[in-house]
C-alpha positions in Angstrom: 16.2 139.9 68.5 18.0 136.6 67.9 20.7 138.5 66.2 21.1 140.8 69.2 21.3 137.8 71.6 23.9 136.1 69.4 26.0 139.2 69.3 26.0 139.5 73.1 26.9 135.9 73.5 29.9 136.3 71.2 30.9 139.4 73.2 31.2 137.4 76.4 33.5 134.8 74.8 36.7 136.9 74.6 36.0 138.2 78.2 36.1 134.6 79.5 39.1 133.6 77.5 40.9 136.8 78.5 40.5 136.4 82.2 41.4 132.7 81.8 44.7 133.9 80.3 45.3 136.3 83.1 44.6 133.6 85.7 47.0 131.2 83.9 49.8 133.8 83.7 49.4 134.6 87.5 49.5 130.9 88.2 52.7 130.5 86.2 54.2 133.3 88.2 53.7 131.3 91.4 54.9 128.1 89.8 58.1 129.9 88.6 59.0 131.1 92.0 58.3 127.7 93.4 60.4 126.0 90.7 63.4 128.0 91.6 63.6 126.6 95.1 67.0 124.9 95.3 69.3 123.2 97.8 73.1 122.9 97.7 74.7 119.7 96.5 75.5 117.1 99.1 79.1 116.5 99.9 80.5 113.3 98.4 81.6 110.4 100.6 85.2 110.6 101.7 87.8 109.0 99.4 91.5 109.2 98.6 93.9 109.4 95.7 95.6 107.3 94.4 92.2 105.7 93.7 91.2 102.3 94.8 92.9 99.6 92.7 95.7 101.7 91.4 98.9 99.7 90.7 102.6 100.5 90.0 102.2 103.9 91.8 105.4 105.8 91.9 106.9 105.9 95.4 107.3 109.6 95.0 103.5 110.1 95.2 101.5 111.9 97.8 98.4 110.3 99.3 95.6 112.9 99.1 92.4 112.6 101.2 89.2 114.0 99.6 86.8 115.0 102.4 85.0 118.0 103.7 86.5 117.5 107.2 90.1 117.3 108.1 91.5 113.7 108.2 91.8 113.3 111.9 92.3 109.7 112.8 93.4 108.6 109.3 95.3 105.4 109.3 97.8 104.2 106.7 98.8 100.5 106.5 101.9 99.5 104.4 101.9 95.7 104.0 99.8 95.5 107.1 102.2 97.6 109.2 101.1 101.1 110.5 102.8 103.9 108.6 103.1 107.1 110.6 101.2 110.1 109.3 103.3 113.0 110.6 100.9 115.8 109.3 98.7 117.0 106.5 98.2 120.2 104.7 95.2 121.7 102.8 95.5 121.7 99.0 92.2 123.6 98.7 88.5 123.2 98.3 86.7 122.3 95.1 84.9 119.4 93.4 85.7 115.7 93.1 84.0 114.5 89.9 80.3 115.0 89.8 79.8 115.3 93.6 79.2 118.3 95.8 81.8 120.6 97.3 84.7 119.0 99.2 88.3 119.6 100.4 91.6 118.1 99.4 94.3 117.2 102.0 97.8 116.1 101.3 99.3 113.6 103.8 102.9 113.6 104.8 104.2 110.2 106.0 106.9 109.9 108.7 109.5 108.2 106.5 112.9 110.0 106.4 112.4 111.0 102.7 108.6 111.3 102.7 108.3 108.6 100.0 106.1 105.6 99.9 107.7 102.2 100.4 108.5 100.3 97.2 106.6 97.3 96.0 104.1 97.6 98.9 100.3 97.3 99.3 98.7 100.3 100.9 95.4 100.6 102.7 94.1 104.0 103.9 91.3 104.0 106.4 89.7 106.3 108.9 87.0 106.1 111.6 83.4 106.2 110.4 82.3 108.1 113.5 79.5 105.7 114.1 78.5 104.0 117.4 80.2 100.8 116.4 83.6 102.5 116.2 84.4 101.0 112.8 86.7 102.2 110.1 85.9 103.1 106.4 88.4 102.2 103.7 89.2 105.2 101.6 91.6 103.6 99.1 93.8 100.6 98.4 96.7 100.7 96.0 100.2 99.2 95.4 103.5 100.9 94.6 106.1 100.3 92.0 109.7 99.4 92.8 110.8 103.0 92.7 110.2 106.3 90.9 111.5 108.5 88.1 111.3 112.2 87.2 109.3 111.8 84.0 107.3 115.0 83.6 103.8 115.1 82.2 102.2 117.6 79.7 100.9 120.8 81.3 97.4 122.1 80.8 97.0 124.5 77.9 94.5 127.4 78.5 92.8 128.6 75.4 90.3 131.1 76.8 88.4 132.0 79.9 85.6 134.4 80.8 84.5 136.2 83.9 81.2 137.8 84.7 79.6 139.5 87.7 75.8 139.6 87.8 73.7 141.9 90.0 70.4 140.7 91.4 67.4 142.5 93.0 67.8 143.0 96.7 64.3 141.5 97.2 65.4 138.3 95.6 68.2 137.5 98.1 67.4 134.3 100.1 63.9 134.2 98.6 64.1 130.6 97.4 65.4 131.2 93.9 69.1 130.3 94.4 70.2 133.9 94.9 72.1 134.5 98.2 73.8 137.8 97.6 73.4 140.9 95.5 76.3 140.0 93.3 77.3 136.5 92.0 80.2 135.6 89.7 80.3 133.2 86.8 83.4 131.6 85.2 84.0 129.5 82.1 87.2 127.9 81.1 88.3 126.3 77.8 91.5 124.3 78.1 93.3 121.1 77.4 93.8 119.3 80.7 97.2 118.2 81.9 98.3 114.6 81.2 100.5 112.9 83.8 102.3 109.5 83.6 100.4 106.6 85.2 97.6 108.9 86.2 94.0 108.5 84.9 92.3 111.7 84.0 90.0 111.4 87.0 93.0 111.2 89.4 94.8 114.3 88.1 94.4 117.0 90.8 94.0 120.3 89.0 94.2 123.6 90.9 92.8 126.7 89.1 94.6 129.8 90.4 93.0 133.2 89.9 94.8 136.4 90.9 94.5 140.1 89.9 97.2 140.9 87.3 98.5 143.8 89.5 98.8 141.5 92.6 96.4 140.6 95.4 94.6 137.7 96.9 95.1 134.4 95.2 91.9 132.4 94.8 92.0 128.7 94.0 89.6 126.0 92.9 90.6 122.3 93.0 89.0 119.9 90.6 89.2 116.2 89.7 87.1 114.6 87.0 87.1 112.5 83.9 86.2 115.5 81.8 87.6 119.0 81.9 86.1 121.6 84.1 84.1 124.0 82.0 82.4 126.3 84.5 79.0 128.1 84.0 78.2 131.1 81.8 75.3 133.5 82.7 72.3 132.4 80.5 69.1 134.3 79.9 67.7 137.4 81.4 67.8 135.9 84.9 70.9 133.7 85.1 70.9 131.5 88.2 74.2 131.5 90.1 74.7 127.7 90.2 78.3 127.5 89.1 80.6 125.2 91.1 83.3 127.9 91.2 82.2 131.4 92.2 85.3 133.5 93.0 85.0 136.9 94.6 85.4 139.4 91.7 86.2 143.1 91.7 84.9 144.5 88.4 87.5 147.3 88.4 90.3 144.8 88.3 91.8 142.5 85.6 92.4 138.8 86.6 94.8 136.2 85.4 94.3 132.4 85.4 96.7 129.5 85.5 96.2 125.8 86.2 98.6 123.4 88.0 98.3 119.7 88.2 99.7 116.9 90.3 99.3 113.1 90.1 101.5 110.1 90.2 105.1 110.9 91.1 104.3 114.5 92.1 107.1 114.6 94.8 109.7 114.0 92.0 108.3 116.1 89.1 106.7 118.8 91.2 103.6 119.0 89.1 102.8 120.7 85.8 102.0 124.4 85.4 100.0 125.8 82.5 100.2 129.0 80.5 98.5 132.1 81.9 95.6 134.1 80.5 94.1 137.4 81.7 90.6 138.9 81.3 88.4 141.7 82.6 85.1 141.2 84.4 82.0 141.6 82.3 79.1 143.1 84.3 75.5 142.2 83.9 72.2 142.8 85.7 69.5 140.2 86.1 65.9 141.1 85.4 64.6 143.6 88.1 68.1 144.6 89.3 69.6 148.1 88.9 72.2 148.5 86.1 75.8 147.6 87.1 78.3 150.4 87.6 79.6 151.6 84.2 83.2 150.3 84.7 85.3 147.6 83.1 83.8 145.2 80.6 86.7 144.8 78.2 88.0 141.4 77.3 91.4 140.2 76.3 93.6 137.1 76.5 91.5 135.0 74.1 88.3 135.8 76.0 85.1 137.2 74.6 82.2 138.8 76.5 78.5 139.5 76.1 76.4 142.5 76.8 73.1 140.7 77.2 72.3 137.7 79.3 75.3 135.7 78.2 75.4 132.4 76.4 75.7 128.7 77.2 75.6 127.4 80.7 73.1 125.1 82.5 70.3 125.5 84.9 71.9 123.0 87.2 69.6 121.9 90.1 67.0 124.7 89.6 64.3 124.9 86.9 64.2 128.2 85.1 60.7 128.4 83.7 60.9 132.2 83.3 61.3 135.3 85.5 58.6 136.8 87.7 58.9 140.1 85.8 58.3 138.3 82.5 55.2 136.5 83.7 53.8 139.7 85.3 54.3 141.4 82.0 52.4 138.6 80.2 49.6 139.0 82.7 49.4 142.7 82.1 49.6 142.3 78.4 46.8 139.7 78.5 44.6 142.0 80.6 45.2 144.9 78.2 44.4 142.7 75.2 41.2 141.5 76.8 40.1 145.1 77.7 40.7 146.2 74.1 38.8 143.3 72.7 35.9 144.0 75.1 35.7 147.6 74.0 35.7 146.7 70.4 33.0 144.1 70.9 30.9 146.5 72.8 31.1 149.1 70.0 30.1 146.5 67.4 27.3 145.3 69.7 25.8 148.8 70.1 25.9 149.2 66.3 24.0 146.0 65.9 21.5 147.1 68.5 20.9 150.4 66.6 20.5 148.6 63.3 18.0 146.2 64.9 16.0 149.0 66.4 15.9 150.9 63.1 14.8 147.8 61.3 
């Protein structure tokens, strides 16, 4: 009799552990969805290039305002005297260093030749918009005695990759960083341009992407101490957290080039890189329908993947796994427990029969 009770007690143990595993898996599903909640990067504080403290700046240099909003009310002082800002134009939108998305605006001063004054201290300010009506200083720098036309070294593109990932319709705006059915990923490998008297973080780089047969030009402006690398789709459910997500048509081939401006840009007109072209590789995240069977070839020094991609970073969202993956684990755990229970029951019945016979 004791043997029978011991057998029944052992039979209950896998049942308890099995349902514990199922509960754990379902709990992780909820945690995974919660962990994916994300918010966009905050826009950085407004600033200007040339950066604060720059010296011997070529007089043929543009002042560039880095701000999400247009530079209405910007004020430029040259040796304490107001320098007229005749207008500004948008260079484009992008990223300044490690901050969030912003815009770049090129100022045009009212001097006859558009140049900065030689051997002059400049202060660039604009209204803070606060109740006290104060001004914020965006940059202070001093110019050289003149300018030359010394050209820098243009960027050298080695390779770049393009992907378009499809997501389940139900995942759009569900708190997991997906806001559209399709999202694009870009990675770039290149040697950045080097310009005279311009630190790497002050070189204004513009990535220019256009279909090789003509069409809409898409740009991304970047400044930073390290080269822009982009983000590759990683894993079975890549999160679209790249800082540059151009609109891609998978039926078309795209070409990329990089231009750069810095100190003396009005005299040397910037430095343009070589051009590379590549097709768009199509992928589907877990739970999404397969992408249309078109495109997918790679050329121009690029390589593609047919799975979840490689490299990349999870950015501001934690990727503890996909909901489909954890549901599969729960189902597998439940199936395992059921099989264990059946096997234990058969052995328990055999034990009972032997005990009765004895």
